[in-house]
N, C-alpha and C positions, 0 to 999 in steps of 0.2 A: 504493499499499499505505498504511493508516496506520500511526504510529509508538504503540508502545507501552512506557515505560518500567517496567522490573519491579524492586523494591528487594526483594532478599531475604537472608540473612545465610548459608544454606546453599548451598553449591554445592561442584562438582567441585573437589579430592581429598574434600571431606567425606562421609562414608558414614552409613549409616541412611536411615532411609524419606523423613527430613523433607528432604532434597536432593532426590530422584525426582522428585517432583509437578511441579515449576516447570523440572526440568531436562526435563523429556519437552515441557510442553506449551510450553518455547521451541522445543524441537527440531521439533514439528508446525507452528506457529503460521504459517510463512509461507507454509504450504499451503491456510490460508484467510484469506489478505489482511493478517494482520499483523507488521509487522516490528517484534519484539521487542530493546529493550535491555536489557541487565540490569545491575545495579547492585548491586556486592559491596564486604564490606570487604579490603581488602591484606592485613592479616595477625591473620585471626581463630583463636579457641582452637580447631579440632576437636574436639570429645571422641573420634570415630573417623574415622580417613582410609580412602579406600580410590578408589587409584588408578586402579581398571579404569572408574570412573565418566566420567573423564575425556573417553573414545572415544568416549559419546555428547554431550559438548557440540559444537554445530554451528561450525566453523572460519568459516563468514561472517555470525557476529554479531560486533554492539558488546559488549563487555564493559568496564564500567568499575568500576575499583579502587580505594580512598580510605581511607587509616587510621585504625581504631577502637582505643579504650584500654577496656582489661576487666583488672576485676579479678581475672579467675582465677588472672592470668598472676604479680600481686602475692601471691595467695591460695597460691601455690605455695611462696612463702619462709616461710611460715606451718606448713604442712603439705600436702604435695603429694597422699600419697595420700586425703587429706579433698578436698581442689581436684578430684581427675581425679575421684573419684567423683560429685562434685556437679555438676559440669559434665555428668556423664553422665545423671543424673537417679537416681542411686541413692543413694537416703535410708534409713537404716538404722532399725530400729524404734528406739521413744525406748528402751526399756530397754539397747539396744547402744550407743546415740550415745555418742562421745565427748565431753568439753566442748570442743575443739576443734571437734569437727562441729556443735553446739546451739549456740554461739556463731558459727559460718557461717553457720548458716540465719537464726538470728537477723540477722541483716547483711544479707544476700541478700535477706530477704523486707523490712525495715523501712526500709534505705537507699537501694537499687535498685532504684525503681520506675518502670515495671512488671518489669526485670528489669536483667539485668546489663551488657546491651548500650545504654544508657540515655543515654549518653555518646557515641555516637555521632549520634545527633538532629541536636544543632543545627551540627555540621558538616556533616552532609549537608544538611541546609536549606539553608542556606550554600553551596555549592557548587552543587547540585542548582536553585534557583531561578535559575539566569544559567546552566546548561548548559539548564534547558527550552525558554527563553526564546532562547535562539541555535537549536537545533537544533527550533524549531518543534514541538515536544513535548507534546501539548494530554491525553495518557490516562495516567495513573500508577497503576500495581497494587503494592499493598505488600501480606505476608504473614509471617503470624504462627503460632508463636512463633518468633523472639520477638516479643511484642507492642509492645515500643517502636516499632518498623518503623512500624509502624501512626500513630505519632506524627510521623513524617517526613512520611507523608500527607498528615493532619490539616491540618500547619502550609503546606506546598505547597498544598494545596486555598483554605488562608486567604490565602494571598498570591495566589495567581496564577489562582485561581477555574478549577484544571484540573479533568478527568472523573478522578472517585477508585473503583478497587476494591479492598475492605479483603478480603482472603481469610484465611479462619480454616483455617489445619489442625488446629487443637484449641481449644477452647475458652478465656474468660481465666481469668475468676473463678471460674467451676466445675467449673474441672480439680483433678483429688483431691490433687493434688500442696500445693495450696492452702492444705490444712487442714496442711503439717506444716511450713510457713515462719512459725509463732511470732509471727504478725502481731500487731500492736499494732492497737486499733481504729479510730489515727487511718492508719492503712496499708491497711486493709480498706475505708475511705470513697475514700481517694486511687484505690484502684486498681477500684471501683466507679464512682466518677466518670469516669477517665479511659474505660474500657470505655463507658460511655453515651454520652461524647462522640465516640469515634470510632466506634460505631453509629450512633447522629444524624446525623454530618455526611460520611460517605461516602456519594457516590453509588448504588453498589451494594456488597452486603454477598455474598462469595461462601462456604460451609459445605460441610463433606463431609458432612455426616450431616442427616438429619429430625429428629431430636433435637436438636440445636445449633439450625436454624431453628426451632423450637417455643419456642427457651429465649429465642433472640433476640428473635422476634416481640414478647413481651412488654416488649421494651424500645423497640423503634424500630418506625416505620411505612414506612418507608426498605426500600425492595425488596430479598429475599434470594433469592438462587438457592442450589439445591444443587447441587453436579457433585464426585462423589466422588474420591477416589483410583482407578487402575485397572491393567489391566497393558497390558503391550508385548510384541511378538512378537517377543520376544527369541529370539537365536539359539543354541540350546542343544544341545550334541553329544549321539548318540543315548545316552540312560542307560541301564543294566542296573538291574530293581529289586533290594533289598536280599534275599539270602536269608533276614536273619531276620524276624521281625512286628517291624517299627521302628515305632513311634509317634517323631515329630521333631517339636518346636518352633524353629521358624526366629526369630530376633531377642531380645531383652535380656529375660529370666528376674527382676525384680526383687525385691525383701523383699514387696512386698504382694503381687505376682502370685503367690502359695503355693498352688498348688488341694490343700489337702487330702484334698479329698472325692475327688480323680482318686488321689492315694497313696495312698490307705484301699482305693479298690478293684483298682486293682493289686497292691496289697498282699496282699488275697484271693483275686484270681485266679492268683497266682503260686504260695499255701500250697494252694487246691484242686486246679490243674492243672498237672500236673508236664509234661504237653504243652505247655503255655502257659509255664510256666516255662523250658524248653530252647530255643523260641524267640526270649522276648521281649527288645526292646533299646529305651529311651529314648534317643532322641540331644536333648542342649540345642545348641542350634547358634546361640551369640551369648553377649553378656554377661550371666553368671549369679551371682547375690548369694550370699553366706555364708549369709546365711538360707533358700536354698532348698535349697543343699546338706545345709544341718544336719536340713532335714524329709525329706528321700530319705533318709541314714541312719536318721533316728527311725524310718522305717517299712519299714526291710529293705531299699532297693531300692537301695543303692550301687551294688552288683556287677552292677547289670544296666543303668547309666547309663555313657553315654558324652557327656561333655561338650568339646566342643570350643573354645569360645571365639566371639568373632566371625572371621567370615571374607567377602571381598568379595563384591560382588552377583553374579557368576558363578555362583561355586560353592556358592552361599546356592540359587539355582536349581537348581543339579544335586542339591543334597540333596532339594529340596523335588521333584521329579521321582522319585528313584530308592528315596523313603521309602514305604513300604506305608502309613501312616496319618499325616497330618499333621495336628497340634496346634495350637489357637487358645487362652491363655488370658487373659482379663480379668478385672479386680481386680470385686468383687463389690459394688457400690455402684450407690447412684442416679446419681452423676455420672459412671459410664461408660457409662451405657446411649447416649452417644453418640458414643462413640468406635470408628471404624472403621480397625483396623489397616491400613497399608498393604499388607501382608504379605497381606492375606485375598485381595485379588486376583489376584494370581500365585498362591496356594494354588488357588483357583478355576481358573486356565489350565492346573495341573501334569495334572489328571484323575486326582488323585489324593484318597480320602476325605479328608473334614473330622472332627474331632471340636471343639467349640468348649464352652468352659466362660464363663459370664459374668452378668451380671445380668437378671430378666426386662425382657421390653420393648424388649429391645437392638435398636439398626438391624443388627447382625451378623447375629441370629437372622432378620429379615426378608430379607436377602439370599442367606443359607442355603435359606431356606425356598423364597422363589420362583426359585432358580438351582439347585436340588434337587443344591446340590454337600456337603452332609453335615449333621452332626447336631448339633443345640442343645441346651445342658442348661443347669440353673442349677445355685447348689449344694446345693441341697437334693434333686435327684434322683438319688440314689445308686444306687438301684437299675435305673432306667432306662440311664444309663452303664455300667453295670456288664454290663447284657445286650446295650446299644450293643457294647461292646468284646469281647464273648463271640461277637456275629454276627460284626462282621469277623473276627474270630479265624478262624473259620470259613468263611467266604470265604476268606480266604487260603490254608488249609491244601488247599482243595480250587481252589487257583489262580484265582479267580474273583473275585480283590477290585481294585474300579474304581468308577471316578466315570463317570455320565453326565448332564454340567452341562447345560442349556439355559437360552436368553436371556442370553449371557453377552457380546454384541457390544457391549452399550448400555457396558461397564466398560472396552473398549478404548480406550486412549490417545488413539488419531485421534479415537474418535466423544467423548470429553468434550472433546477440543480444540476440536473444530466446537462445542458448545457454548458456552464461552468464548470464540471466536471473535465468536461470534453477539452476544454481551454488547458486545463493547467496538465493535463496528463499527457499532452502534446507534445 
C-alpha cells in the first residue's frame, strides 16, 4: 500500500464544510490502495466545532499533531467579538465596520501573507523533512485554504524532491473576500507571486470546479484535475417532511450573500397570496449575519423566518431531508462562478428540490442541470424565480413536491476517492 502524507488545517472536531472533504478521502483511500497519514495542528483555533464528525475519523490511521501559533488568539485580547467573526469569515459591509475591524482586516491582509497560519510553515517543514525520510513517504498532499499549507509542500518538494499534490478547495487570489482585506500593492503582488510559484512547482494540482481549472490553466502548464466535493451515504433516521412550505438554507449566510431579489419575491408572494402566507416558512440553519437579518426585516419577512444558528452535521442532514425546498445562495460576482458549496452534493442526495441563485455561467448551474436536481437563477431573473417558487408551492399543496435526480453516482465520496487514488498511484 502506497503511503501519502496529507497536510490539512481543518480536522475534527472542526465543523463546517472545509473539514469534510479530506475527512472522507481519508476514510476511503485505504480501499483503493493508499495509506493516508494525516498532519494537523495540535492547538488550532477553529471557528466552528462539530464533535459529531469525530465518529468519522478512522481509528487505524496515523495522525500527527504539531503546535501552531495563531494571531487570532492574541487578537481576542483586543476585541474578542471582531476576532471571532473574522475567523469565521464574517466581514461586515464597509459602512458597518468598526475601526477595530478595519484595523484587523488591514493587518490580516498585509502582515499575514498568505494567511494567519503562516507561522506554522517553518516548524512544519523542519519536522516533516525528517519524518518523511524516516518513514519512507514520497507523496505529500497539501489542501487549502489556508493556502499557507501549500508553502509547506513547496519547501518539502524543494528539499526532498517528493511528489507533491496541491489541493485547492477554494481559489487563492481570485476569491471574493480578497478584495475586502485592504491589501497594499506590495501585498497583492506577494499573493500573486506565491500563488504562481505553488501552481508552477506542484507536480499535480487538484481543484473542485471547472472554472477554477480554467483560471489556473492561464497561470501554469502543470496538470490540473477536477475532483469535486461530494456526498456520503450517511445513515440518517427516517424524517417526516415539514408540514409548512419550508424554504431552507443550510450553512453560513454572510453579509455579501444577501439575495434581495429573493426577499422581494417572497415578500410579493406573501402579500399577493394569503394561502402562501399561511404555509410559508424560511429556515436559516447556520451562522447568519446581522446584515441579512436587517434585510429580512426591511422586506417584512421577519415573522416568517426561523433562525436556528449553527447545527452539527448530523442535524444539518436531517434539516435537508425534511425541508420542502432547499435554498442555495452564492454571491453575484465573477469570482464566485467557480464556487461549488460542499452542501450542494448533500442537497442533491436529500431528494428535495433545490432553488439556487448565483452568477451566470457558474459550475453550480451546470451541475443542477445535468443532475436535474433543481432550478438555477441569476439575480436578474426575478420573474422566473417567482414563477418557479409558485410552481413548487402548488406541487407542495398537491402532495407532489419531489426531486427526481439523475447521474448522482459520480459525486459519491467513494467514486471521487477512486479518482484521487488513481492520481496518487500513478
